[in-house]
N, C-alpha and C positions, 0 to 999 in steps of 0.2 A: 607092311612097314618094315617087319621085319632085313628083309632083304636091304630096303636103303639105311641100315643102320652097318650093315654087313658090308657096304659097299662103299662106306668113307672108313671101315677099320683099315685097309693095308695101308692104304698113304698115312694113316695116323700111324698109327705103328711102324710105319720105316721111316717116318720123321722122329717117332720118340728112340728108333734105337740108332739115327744117323747122330744125336746129341748124346747119346750118352753113349755109344761108340768113338769118339770126340773126347771125352776123357778117359777115354786112354790112349786113344793114337796121336793126338798128340804130341804126350811126352814122349811115346814111342817112337814117332817119328825126329823129336829134335834129339833123343841120342842116338839113334844111328847117326844122324847129322853131325853130330858132332863127335862122335865116334869115327865116325869116315874121317872128317877134317882132321881127328886129330894123329892119325895114322900118315894122313897126306901130308899133317907138316909136319911130322916125325921124321921118317922115313924117305917124301919124294919131294918136301918143300912146294905142295902143292897147296889147295884150299878150294872146297867149292861155296859157292856165295849162297846167300841166303836163299836165293831164288831156288835151288834145290830142297830146301827143306819146305818151302811153301809148295810148291811141287806134289810133294812126299804127299803134303797131310791133306792136299785137294786130289789126289789118287785113293787117300784111305778111305776120304768122305765119301768120294762112288761108291768107290766099293763097300763100304757102311750101305750105303743109300740100294745101292742095287743087290745085292747080295747077305739081307741080315740075317741070314740063319746060317749063314759060311764065315761071316768075317770074322766071328772069336777063333774061328779054329788057322783061318789065316795069321790073324794076331799072336795066338799062341805059337804059332809053328814060329813067327817071326822070333819072339824071346828063347822059345825053346834054340834057336839058328844062334841067336847069342850066345845062351847059353853055353854052347858046345865050343863056342868057337872061342870063348873066355875060359873055358876049359883047359881047350888044347895049345892056348898059349900060355898056359899054366899060370894066371893072372889072381 
């Protein structure tokens, strides 16, 4: 009986971590997309469509589903990179 419970655990925990990660990854994807579009609009008169935002959210969701323990450090690395660029530009 204990083996049956353990077999259902990993997929349930992965789905829970996926939904929890979407709480952080959707704002991160939106922030990165908005920031890149702002820079493209100001300096190069360009624009990324919303398809790139949806693709970024899907990539984050797949990473969270496949790598539930590594995903928080990936997201943290993205935010540390944003912070370094922010400090480098002196904003």
